N, C-alpha and C positions, 0 to 999 in steps of 0.2 A: 524533341519536346519531352518535358518531364510528365510521365503518365500520372504522377501523384500530385500535380500542380494544385488542383482545387482542394483536395484533402489537406495538403500541406498549408495552404493559405488559411483555412479555417482553424487548423490546429495551432498555427503560429499566432493568430489573433487571440485565441483562448490562453495560450501559453504566456503571452505578453502580460495579460492581466493577472497571471499567477506568479510571475517572477522567474519563470524558467528561461534560461538563456542557452543552456546546453541540452544535449540528449534529444534533439528535435529531428534526428535522422535515425532510421532503423539500424540495428547492429548488422555487421557482416559476419558470415560464418567464419569462425576462427579455427585455426589448426588445433588449438587446445580443446575444442569441443569434440573432436573425434574420439578422444579417450573417454570423455564424459559420456558420450552416446554409447560407446562400446560397453562401458561398465554398467550404465544405468538403464539402457533401453529395455532390458528384460523385465524391469519393474513395471512396465506398462501393463503386463499381464497379471500382475499381483493385485488381488482385491483387498480393499480395506476391511478391517474387522467391522462387525456390526456396530452401527451408530445407534447406541441405546437411547431410549426416550429420556428426556430431561425436562423438568418444569422450568419455564423461562423465568419465573420469578426468582428461582435459585440462581440462575445464570446472571440475572440483573444484579442481585444483591452481591454475589461474589465479585462481579466485574467492578461495581462501584467501590467496594471495599479495597480490592486489590489495586486498582488504578490510583485511588487516593492515598493509599499507603506508599506507593512506589514513586509517584510524581505529584507535583503541585499543578493541578489542572486549572485552566483559565476558562472563563465564560466564552461562549461562541455566539456569533451573529446568526439568528434564525428568523425565518418568516413567521409572522404571528399566526398565519393560517396557510397551510400547504396548498389550499385550493383557491387562493386569491388569483383573480384574473387580471387585475390592473397593476401588474408588476412593471417596474421601470424598463424601458427598452434598453437593449444592450449598447446602443450607440447614443443614448440620451445625453443631452447637455448636462454639464456638471450640476447646476443648481436644481434642475428638474430631477435628476437621478438622486441627488442627496435628499431632496424633499420627500421623494417617494420612499426612499429607504427608511427615513425616520418614521414614516407613517406605517409602513408594512413590516418592519423588522423590530427585533428586540434582542438584547443580550440574555442568554439563558445558560444554565448549567447543562453541560453536554448530555447528562443523563435524563434531561427533560425533553430531549429531541424525540419526536414520535417514532415509533417502530412499526413497520408494516411487514407482516408475514406474507411472502409472495411465492409464486412458483417461478423461481429463477435458477439458472444452471449453476451459478456460483453461489456460495453460501452467504455472502453478505455484500452490501454496497451502501456507501454513504452518498446521499443525493443532495446536490447543491443546485441552486439556481445561479447560473453564471451571469452576473450583473456587474459591470464596471463603469466607471465614469466615462472612459473611452478606451479603445483597444490598445492605445499606446501608453496608458497609465500603468506604472508599476504597482499601484495600490489596488488590491483586489477587493471587490465587494461581492462575495460569494455567499450570500445567506443560505444557511442549511434549511432544507425542507423536511427530510426524514431519513431514517435508516431503514434500508430493506434487508430483511433476513429471510432465508429460505424456510418454507413451511417444514422442510425435512431436516432442519439444522440439528435438532435434538441436542445431544451432549457436546457436539462440535461447537455449540454456542459459547461454551466456556473459553474457547479460543477466538472465535470469529467476531463475537461482540466486542471484546477488548480491542481487537484489530481495527474495527470501525471507529471506536471511540478515539483511538490514537490518530486516525485520519482527521477527525474533527479538530484535534489539538494542533496538528501540524499544518493542515491546509488553511487554517485561519491565521497563520503567521506569514506575512509577506516575506518571500525570499528564503524560506527555511531550507530549500535546496535549489541549487542552480540548474540541476539536470532533472528533466522529467523522468529519466530512466532510473532515478534513485527514489522516486516518490512512493514506492511500496516498501522500501527497505526497512524502515523502523517499525512498521506495522507487522511485518513478518518476523522481525527480530523479537518483538514483544511476545509473540506466541511461545518463544523459547523461555522467556521470563515466567510466563504463566505456567509452563511445565515445571520449572524449578520450584515454583510456589505450590503447585498442586501434587506433583509427583504421581501422576496417574498414567494409565496406559493409552490414553487418547492421543497423546502427542505423536506416537509412532504413525498413527493414521494421518495426522495433519502433515507430518513431514513427507509421507508417501504421496499424499495429494499434491503437495508443492512440487516434489520431484517429477511426478508424472506430468503435471501441467508444464513444467519447464522443458522437459524432453520433447513434448509435443510441439512447443514453440520453436525449439532448436531445429527440429526436423522441418518445420514449416519454412524457417529462414534458409535452411540448406536447399530445399526444393526451389525456393524463389531465386536464390543466388545462382543456382545451377541451370535456371531456365526451365526446370521440369514442371513447375506449377506456379504461375504468378499469383501473388496475393495483393490485396489493397494496401494502401499506405496505412490505413487505420489498423488493420490486422497486424501488419509488420511492426508498427511502432508500439502497439499494445504487447505484442509478443516479446519485443526487445525489452520493454519495461519489466515484464515478469521474469525474464532470464536474468537481467542484470541485478534487479532488486533481490531476487531469491539467492543467487550466488553470493552476493556481498552480505546479505542478512545472515546466512548460515555461517559464513566465515567470521563475522563480527560476534555472533553468539558463541562460536567455538572459542574465540579469544576470551570472551567474558566468562564462560563456564570454567575454563582452565585457570582463571584468576580469582575464583570465588573466595579462596582463603587469603587473598591479598587485598590491599587497598585499591588495586587497579580496577576491580569490578565495581566498587563503590564510586570510583572516580568516573567510570564510563557512564553510570546512571546520572551523575551530576552533569556530565558533558551533554547527555541527551536532554536533561532539564533545561540547559542553556539554549538548546535548539527550540524547545517549546516556549521559552521566554523571549525568543527573537534575538538572542545575543550571539548565536553561532549558527553554522550551517552543517548539513549532513556531510558535505565535502570536507569540511575542516575536521569533523569527527573521523572520517575514513582515513584522511591523511595522518592523523595522530596515531591511529592504530595500524597503519600500513595495510589497509584493506583496499585491494584493487581487483579488477576482473581476473587478471592472470593468477594472482595468489588464491583467488576464490574457487578455482577449478580443481582444487585438491580433492582427489577421490575419497580419501579416508574421511575427510570432513563431511563430504556430501552423503556418504553411506551411513553416518552415525544415525542411530535410531531407526534405520530401515530394517525390515525383517530379513533374516538370512534365507536366501533362495538357492544357495549352492547345494 
């Protein structure tokens, strides 16, 4: 009997309404990960530099300007009030659901989405109400409620607020990715674009946070696969998501950065715009630039921007 059966069923229902057809099973520990762990595990003991205070109004203004200069953003579907209690049921009939959605939602600029400063472990989270005409429909109706940001976000907000805005753009486009495990990829890639724009010393901390999180997830999958410590399906699939998205995002950014003086970098931004416009998928982008899991475990690429600990 599948010990993950109930969790898988719920996740599959949600995934159907988001257009995910792949990446619905956790990753298995790969031989290529041994070298990654051997080289990067010591970074778990490395502390990030001090996260200096920053006025969120400056973060907001910077993000709005940067995102609008880099991409053509589209309006998003949002709840008129995040506290509405009479939201449409997840399994509502089509007419009832559509009628409720017209009353309760509106299209807004992503930068008008409310922001809540919360005590959360991660630095940011985009909150959606998962509402669809039915669970078998490929058309998602996931109106946004608000964006959560950590009360301690400080100057990291210059990276994590754009990260969340990118999520609003991607996840409101049906079928932008076939694989759930790629759904964090472009938001993490965007953090590299922010660095190239700002040229600050914060990005080293952001990369270190990403690497440490990825290593923790790899160790978790190793322990689960070896039978040393079983984890829930939810933890395994979330861990797989951050491993695959982080590895591929760093590889894609490495290609972009090396091509800055050529038309390839501009072409890559145009390719990403086509994903935001619903004309392309993340998988087609990855195929074009030959980015896959195996190629993304290159140690030199992963160590870029990390502090020297030798």
